[in-house]
N, C-alpha and C positions, 0 to 999 in steps of 0.2 A: 205903419205897422205899430200901432200903439196898444194892441190888445195885451201885450206882455208887460207894459209899463207898470201896472200895479204890483207886479210880482218881481220887479227888478232887484229889490233888496234880498228877497229870498233866493233868487237865482244867483246873486252875488255870493251868498252864503253857501249855496250848493256848489258853485264853481270852486270856492275856497276849499271846501271839504274834498272834492274829487281830485283837484290838482294837488292838494296837500297829500292825499293818500298815494297818488302816483309818485310824488317826490319822495315820500316816506319809504316806499318799498325799495328805493335805491339804498337807503341806509340799512333796512332790515335784512336785505340779502347780503350786504357786506359784513355785518356783525352778528346777525342772528341766524344766518343761513335759511331765511324765510322769505321767499323760496330760495332753494339752493341754485346758484347760477355760477358762471365762470368768474364772477366778481366776488363770490363768497370767500370768507376767510382771509381777507387782505389785512395787512398790517396797519394799525391805527397811526403809525409813524410815517406812513407814505402820504403822498399828496392825495391819492384816491381815498386813503383812510381818513384823512382830515376832512375831505368832502363828505365821506360817509357819516362822520360824527355830526356835521352840520345837517345833512339830510335826515338823520335820525332825530336829533333834538329839535331843530327848527321845523321839520316836517310835522312832528307831533304837535308843536305849538300852533302851527297853521291849521291843522285839522281841527283842533279844539277851539280855535279862535281865541287863543290866549296870548297876549302880547303880540298880536298879529302884525301891527305896523312895523315894529323893529325886527321881528322874526322874518317877515317877508322881505324887508330891505336887505338883511344879511343874506337870505337865500337868493335874492336877485343878484347881488354882487358876486356870490359864489358861482352862479350860472354864467354871468358875464365873464368872470375869470376863466372858468372851464372852457367857454367857447373860444376865447382868444388864445388860450394856452394849447388846447388839444385839437380844436377843429379848424380855426381860421388858417393856421399854417399849411394845412393840406390843400386848400383850394379857396378861392374867393367866395364862391357860391355855397350857401348852406346846404342846398340839395346835393351838392357834390362832396362836401366835407363831413356830412353826417351830423351837423350841428343844429338841425331844425328844432329838436326837442329842447336843447339848452337855450336857444333863443326864445322859444315859447315860454318856458319856465321863467326866464329872466324877465320878460315883459309882463306876464301875468302877476308875478310876485311884485314887480314895481307898481303895477296898478293897485294891488292889495295894500302895499305900503302907503299909498296915497289915499285910497278910498276907505280902508278899514275892512273889518271882518264881515260886516253885514249884520242884519238883525238877529240871526240865529248864531250866537257865539257866546263864549264865556266873557269876552271883553264887554259885550253889551249887558250881560247879567251883572257883572261887577261894576258897571258904570265907567269903564275905561275907554270907551269908543265914542 
């Protein structure tokens, strides 16, 4: 199945933007009430608030493809920490402990930390990737 191979870089950039937007919305709901959820209006001094700051700042950088490798590495570590702190104690299996999304974010961001932002990014325009 090589018909998508010529587009792999562009699909990598598309994945970065879409996953970054999904990650970013966790931060926007916590601090900008956009959209308003049960997580809205939390204290920045709480553990969830600290995660929200990372989601907001590093999610934005990942979407833009700016400083992607370090931003994705920090986001990956944040999601690993969240998984082991909040989800793993509930149950061994991610399907039972609600941690599937944290795991997916963790490994997609780890991939981006290694592979970079892709061809459609500010990193590429600025010659940083």
